[in-house]
N, C-alpha and C positions, 0 to 999 in steps of 0.2 A: 245832079240836078243843076240846071242852068239858071236858076233863079235864087237870088239872095235878097231877103227883105232888108229894108233900111230902118235905122233908128230903133224904136221899141216895137217893131212889128214882128209877127210870127206867122210862118206858113204851116198850115195844119191839114192833115189828111183825116177825114171823118172815119170813125170806126163803126162798121155796120152793127145794128142791133140784132138781137136774137130773133129767129124765125118763129119760135114757139114761146108760149107763156110757161110759167113754172108748173102749171097743171097739165101741160101737154097740148094746149090748143094752138093751132097754127094761125099766125097773124097774116091776113092778106095784105098785099102791097098797098092797096088803097087806104088801109087803116093805119099804116105805119107813119110815124112822125120821123123827120130827119133827126138823126142821132146828135146829141149834144156832147158827145165824147169823141176824142180824136188823139192822133199821134203827131207830135211836133216834127215837122220835116226839116225846117231850118229857122234860124232866128237872126235878127239884126244885131248890131253892136250894142244897142241900148240907148236910152234917152240921155239927154245932157241937162245938168243943172244950169242955173243962170250964170254960175261962175265958169261954165265950160267943162266941168268935171263930169266924166262918164259914169252913169248909173248902170251897173251890171244887170243883165237879165236874170230873172229867177228861174226860168225854164231853159232847157237845152234840147237839141235834137234827140229824138228817141223817147222823150218823156210822154207819158199818157196823161191827157188833161181832160178837164170838164169845163165847158164854156156855156154861156147863155144861149137861149133858144134863137135869138135874133142877132147874135154876134157875128162879126166878120163880113167880108165881101167874097162872093164866090168867083174864082178865077180858074181858067184852064191853062195848065202848064204841061207841055209835052203830051197833050191828049188826056191828061188826068185832071179831074175836077177837084180842086183844093180850096181851102179858105185862107184868106189873109186877114189877120186881126191884130189889134193892139194888145200888148201884154196885159193891160188893165181889164180887157174883156174876159180873161181867163179866170175862172172861179177857183181852181185848185189843181194840184197834181195828184193823180191816182197812183197808188203804189201796190 
């Protein structure tokens, strides 16, 4: 990938949600919401304290994460739609 986020920003690829409900009903595209789950593609170096000390990122490339519904900014990188967001917008890491 030719894009590396700066500071405490994270580049995320959305993970598509299921096409069916647990009961077997098929969800039409018009009723689907954008998923709030994704995979971290790349991360910046981290934020800096006032003293200049680097604060390491809690996530790394490959992590599967959960983020808020309105988090991030949509960008297109090499023809692929991705999200760029601050690390603080991430709600947690899924294992």
